[in-house]
PLY file of the C-alpha trace (Angstrom):
ply
format ascii 1.0
element vertex 159
property float x
property float y
property float z
element edge 158
property int vertex1
property int vertex2
end_header
-0.29 -0.12 -0.15
1.58 3.25 -1.22
2.64 5.85 1.29
2.08 3.41 4.99
4.91 2.98 6.45
7.64 4.91 8.47
7.28 8.67 6.81
3.51 8.32 7.05
3.49 7.88 10.60
6.54 9.84 11.79
3.80 12.38 13.69
3.25 9.43 16.72
6.63 10.20 18.38
8.15 7.41 20.98
9.51 7.19 24.02
12.65 6.07 24.46
13.30 3.02 27.15
11.51 2.07 30.14
8.42 3.61 31.90
9.21 5.58 35.11
6.92 3.23 37.27
9.82 1.29 38.77
13.13 0.65 38.47
14.18 -1.25 34.93
17.81 -2.20 34.30
19.26 -3.08 30.68
18.55 -7.29 30.62
22.09 -8.51 29.48
21.01 -12.57 29.43
19.99 -12.29 25.97
23.62 -12.94 24.14
24.36 -10.89 20.89
21.25 -11.72 19.32
19.58 -8.92 21.64
21.83 -6.31 20.12
19.70 -6.63 17.08
16.11 -7.15 18.39
16.28 -5.13 21.84
16.97 -3.57 23.69
15.06 -5.20 26.62
14.76 -4.34 29.89
14.29 -6.43 33.43
12.76 -5.13 36.89
11.88 -7.28 40.20
9.91 -4.69 41.69
6.52 -4.70 42.21
5.71 -8.04 40.78
2.29 -10.03 41.03
2.45 -13.16 43.38
4.21 -15.57 42.06
6.10 -13.73 39.47
10.31 -12.91 40.02
10.88 -11.50 37.00
9.22 -8.81 34.49
10.82 -8.12 31.36
9.73 -5.14 28.72
10.60 -3.49 25.44
9.90 -0.51 23.88
8.18 -1.02 20.12
10.30 0.93 17.97
10.45 1.43 14.34
12.40 -1.23 13.79
10.20 -3.89 15.09
7.30 -3.16 12.71
5.38 -4.04 9.92
4.59 -1.12 7.20
1.20 -0.54 9.09
3.53 0.33 12.34
2.31 -2.51 14.04
4.80 -4.35 16.02
5.90 -7.25 13.95
4.70 -11.15 15.05
8.12 -12.45 14.74
9.23 -9.93 16.98
6.44 -10.31 19.32
7.51 -14.26 19.41
11.24 -13.55 19.36
10.61 -11.18 23.01
8.49 -14.12 24.46
11.08 -16.66 23.50
13.26 -14.48 26.01
10.79 -13.56 28.47
9.94 -17.61 29.35
13.78 -18.45 29.09
14.50 -15.51 31.41
11.47 -16.82 33.64
13.26 -20.20 34.44
16.63 -18.57 34.75
14.80 -16.43 37.82
13.22 -19.23 39.21
16.67 -20.73 39.59
16.87 -22.96 36.45
21.00 -23.04 35.22
21.61 -20.94 32.38
21.73 -21.42 29.11
18.48 -23.48 28.59
17.35 -24.39 25.07
13.84 -23.55 23.68
12.08 -27.28 22.96
9.10 -26.21 21.72
6.85 -22.74 22.16
3.16 -22.16 21.40
1.81 -19.00 21.34
-1.68 -17.13 20.46
-1.59 -13.36 18.86
-4.60 -11.71 21.08
-4.00 -8.09 20.16
-2.02 -5.53 17.83
0.95 -3.78 19.77
1.94 -0.34 18.26
4.63 1.46 16.87
5.70 3.62 20.90
4.04 1.43 23.04
5.66 -0.47 26.01
5.14 -4.04 26.00
5.95 -6.10 29.25
5.72 -9.96 30.85
3.98 -11.90 33.55
5.72 -15.05 33.37
5.46 -17.72 35.81
6.95 -21.24 36.03
4.18 -23.93 36.94
6.63 -26.67 36.53
10.38 -27.21 36.57
12.48 -30.25 36.77
16.05 -31.15 36.89
16.56 -31.78 33.21
12.75 -29.75 31.33
11.25 -26.21 32.09
7.61 -25.86 31.48
7.16 -22.08 31.62
4.20 -19.94 30.53
3.54 -15.85 30.13
1.50 -13.45 29.03
2.60 -10.37 26.92
0.78 -7.19 28.16
0.49 -3.91 26.38
-1.26 -0.28 27.34
-4.65 -1.85 26.50
-4.38 -4.53 27.66
-2.98 -8.43 26.68
-1.39 -8.97 23.38
-0.30 -12.51 23.13
-0.09 -15.43 25.44
1.75 -18.96 25.47
3.92 -21.71 26.79
6.97 -23.38 26.09
9.06 -26.12 27.02
12.48 -25.88 27.70
15.88 -28.41 28.21
17.81 -27.34 31.29
21.69 -27.60 30.64
24.65 -27.13 33.20
27.39 -24.70 31.87
29.47 -25.75 29.02
33.31 -26.08 29.81
35.36 -24.37 27.33
38.04 -26.54 25.91
41.20 -25.37 25.22
0 1
1 2
2 3
3 4
4 5
5 6
6 7
7 8
8 9
9 10
10 11
11 12
12 13
13 14
14 15
15 16
16 17
17 18
18 19
19 20
20 21
21 22
22 23
23 24
24 25
25 26
26 27
27 28
28 29
29 30
30 31
31 32
32 33
33 34
34 35
35 36
36 37
37 38
38 39
39 40
40 41
41 42
42 43
43 44
44 45
45 46
46 47
47 48
48 49
49 50
50 51
51 52
52 53
53 54
54 55
55 56
56 57
57 58
58 59
59 60
60 61
61 62
62 63
63 64
64 65
65 66
66 67
67 68
68 69
69 70
70 71
71 72
72 73
73 74
74 75
75 76
76 77
77 78
78 79
79 80
80 81
81 82
82 83
83 84
84 85
85 86
86 87
87 88
88 89
89 90
90 91
91 92
92 93
93 94
94 95
95 96
96 97
97 98
98 99
99 100
100 101
101 102
102 103
103 104
104 105
105 106
106 107
107 108
108 109
109 110
110 111
111 112
112 113
113 114
114 115
115 116
116 117
117 118
118 119
119 120
120 121
121 122
122 123
123 124
124 125
125 126
126 127
127 128
128 129
129 130
130 131
131 132
132 133
133 134
134 135
135 136
136 137
137 138
138 139
139 140
140 141
141 142
142 143
143 144
144 145
145 146
146 147
147 148
148 149
149 150
150 151
151 152
152 153
153 154
154 155
155 156
156 157
157 158
């Protein structure tokens, strides 16, 4: 569709970084891949009962499709990082490896909006973790789902 895209929506304005409702820190566990997909932020303040960590990101231009809606692949990427982060916050050894993820897109996330997670881990064994989460935007739930992750002890680098 001609005329739809970044130039068309330049009037929206973008708030950089996380909201000021609590202390958010840069999330540094995502590895080099998050340099291209983030920035992501984390907090352990003002959490819901059963929550150990919350992650969030601001939908930037680089995350959007031509209609300035956050791309589904970006939401899935963030969701994978959220599920892994929830497991690690529960005490799972890092790294954790995604075996499978199931997710449902519930509503769009628009350019400039703050998206944050609500993650819980209903089951964690010594080899497998089963996190579930929801991503929430200013108008409510955006995505929900769950995953299965293999837990790995840290690799020893060989000389």
